[in-house]
C-alpha positions in Angstrom: -80.9 95.1 22.6 -79.4 91.7 22.9 -75.8 90.8 22.1 -75.5 88.4 19.1 -72.5 86.1 19.7 -71.2 83.6 17.1 -69.7 80.4 18.7 -68.4 77.3 16.9 -69.4 74.0 18.5 -66.2 72.3 17.3 -64.1 74.6 19.4 -66.0 77.1 21.6 -64.0 80.3 22.1 -63.3 80.6 25.9 -63.3 84.4 25.7 -66.7 84.5 24.1 -68.0 81.9 26.5 -66.8 84.1 29.4 -68.6 87.1 27.9 -71.8 85.1 27.6 -71.5 83.7 31.2 -70.9 87.2 32.6 -74.2 88.3 31.1 -76.0 85.3 32.4 -74.5 85.6 35.9 -75.6 89.2 35.9 -79.2 88.1 35.5 -79.4 88.1 31.8 -81.6 85.9 29.7 -79.9 83.7 27.0 -81.0 82.0 23.9 -78.6 79.2 23.1 -78.2 76.1 20.9 -78.6 72.6 22.3 -78.6 69.1 20.8 -82.2 69.6 19.8 -83.9 73.0 19.4 -82.7 76.5 20.4 -83.6 77.2 24.0 -84.3 80.2 26.3 -82.7 80.1 29.7 -81.1 81.8 32.7 -79.0 81.2 35.8 -80.8 78.8 38.2 -79.5 80.9 41.2 -80.8 84.3 40.0 -84.4 84.9 41.1 -84.8 88.1 39.2 -83.8 86.3 35.9 -86.2 83.4 36.7 -89.1 85.9 37.2 -88.3 87.4 33.8 -88.2 84.0 32.2 -91.6 83.1 33.6 -93.1 86.5 32.5 -91.9 86.0 28.9 -93.5 82.5 28.9 -96.7 83.9 30.5 -96.6 81.5 33.5 -96.4 81.7 37.2 -92.8 80.9 38.2 -93.8 78.5 41.0 -95.9 76.4 38.5 -93.6 76.7 35.5 -92.4 73.4 34.0 -88.8 74.6 33.1 -86.0 72.1 32.6 -82.8 72.2 34.7 -80.0 72.0 32.1 -76.9 70.4 33.7 -73.4 69.7 32.4 -73.5 66.1 33.7 -75.2 64.0 36.3 -73.1 65.4 39.2 -75.8 68.0 39.9 -78.5 65.4 40.2 -78.4 65.0 44.0 -78.7 68.8 44.3 -82.3 68.7 43.0 -83.5 65.1 42.8 -84.4 62.6 45.5 -82.3 59.5 45.7 -82.9 57.3 42.7 -82.5 53.5 42.3 -79.7 51.8 40.4 -81.9 50.9 37.4 -83.0 54.6 36.9 -79.4 55.8 37.3 -78.1 53.3 34.7 -80.8 54.5 32.3 -79.7 58.1 32.8 -76.1 57.2 32.3 -76.9 55.4 29.0 -79.0 58.2 27.6 -77.1 61.3 28.8 -75.7 63.5 27.5 -78.3 63.3 24.8 -81.6 64.7 23.4 -83.8 63.7 26.4 -85.6 65.4 29.3 -86.1 63.1 32.2 -88.8 64.0 34.8 -87.6 63.0 38.3 -88.8 63.5 41.8 -87.6 66.8 43.3 -85.9 67.0 46.7 -86.0 69.6 49.5 -82.9 71.4 48.1 -84.7 72.9 45.2 -84.2 76.7 44.7 -86.7 78.6 46.9 -88.9 79.6 43.9 -89.4 75.9 43.1 -89.9 74.6 46.6 -93.5 73.5 46.0 -92.6 71.4 42.9 -92.8 67.6 43.4 -90.8 66.9 40.2 -88.2 68.4 38.0 -87.1 68.0 34.3 -83.4 67.3 33.9 -81.5 67.9 30.6 -77.9 67.1 29.8 -77.5 68.2 26.2 -74.8 66.7 24.0 -73.7 70.1 22.7 -70.2 71.6 23.4 -71.5 75.2 23.5 -74.1 74.4 26.1 -71.6 72.3 28.1 -69.0 75.1 28.1 -71.5 77.8 29.2 -72.8 75.6 32.1 -69.3 74.5 33.1 -68.0 78.2 33.2 -71.2 79.4 35.0 -70.7 76.7 37.6 -74.3 75.7 38.0 -77.3 74.6 35.8 -79.4 76.9 33.6 -83.2 76.9 33.9 -84.5 76.5 30.4 -87.4 76.2 28.1 -87.7 75.7 24.3 -88.5 78.7 22.1 -91.5 78.2 19.9 -92.5 79.9 16.6 -96.1 81.2 16.2 -96.1 79.3 12.9 -97.8 76.1 13.7 -96.2 74.3 10.8 -92.6 75.3 11.7 -93.1 75.2 15.5 -89.4 75.7 16.3 -87.2 78.4 14.9 -83.8 77.1 13.6 -82.1 80.1 12.1 -80.1 82.1 14.7 -80.4 85.3 12.8 -84.2 85.1 12.6 -84.3 84.1 16.3 -82.3 87.3 17.0 -84.6 89.5 15.0 -87.6 88.1 17.0 -86.1 88.1 20.4 -83.5 90.9 20.5 -85.7 93.2 22.6 -86.7 90.4 25.1 -83.4 88.8 26.0 -79.8 89.8 26.7 -77.8 87.5 24.5 -78.5 85.2 21.5 -75.8 82.6 20.8 -75.4 81.8 17.2 -74.2 78.2 17.2 -75.4 77.5 13.6 -78.7 76.2 12.5 -80.7 74.4 15.2 -82.8 71.3 15.0 -86.6 71.5 14.8 -87.2 68.3 16.8 -87.4 68.7 20.6 -86.1 66.4 23.2 -87.8 63.1 24.1 -89.5 63.5 27.5 -89.6 60.5 29.8 -91.2 60.5 33.2 -89.3 58.4 35.8 -91.1 59.6 38.9 -92.9 56.3 39.4 -89.9 54.0 38.8 -91.2 52.8 35.4 -90.3 54.9 32.4 -93.4 56.6 30.9 -93.1 58.4 27.5 -94.6 61.9 27.7 -93.3 63.2 24.3 -91.5 61.4 21.6 -88.8 63.7 20.2 -85.3 63.4 18.9 -84.1 60.9 21.5 -84.5 57.2 20.5 -86.8 55.1 22.7 -84.3 52.3 22.5 -82.4 53.1 25.6 
């Protein structure tokens, strides 16, 4: 059964963050708040956890369209090919924020993602997410959690999320009610921004 850990975004408790990170570092799956919807993720360096994540989502890991959730843009060169100044300025304006940017992947991608030509990069504007990734020391591979209810689509109540997911994951972080609007997804692989999904992030960037 998963741990259910309450964290306040205004001032995330370092001891609780350490407790969460130790679970994630040990291969645990985490459900955590972001600046959009609650998300499901794991340590990008842990192949066993990545396989579990793919299995839960019902996809083959090599083909999964998971986002790489980073603390800031310093991880960009680890996974993304060199980008031009215009693209970088766009990222700087928009991040941290409720966007997923699809960028061309480089040759340094984790082994399980070696065949991917592109990656989705997220830098959420959420102090809990930032603290977890900062303490972990590397990005989280992540995906939104959906509800079977087509009207609701995204679950927002952490206690209900815990009830549904407690047997599938290792920790659910209660960061208060989540949003029910996902990130805005923009494809930057061709140089020109292409809107893939309009979400919480404004298109005026």
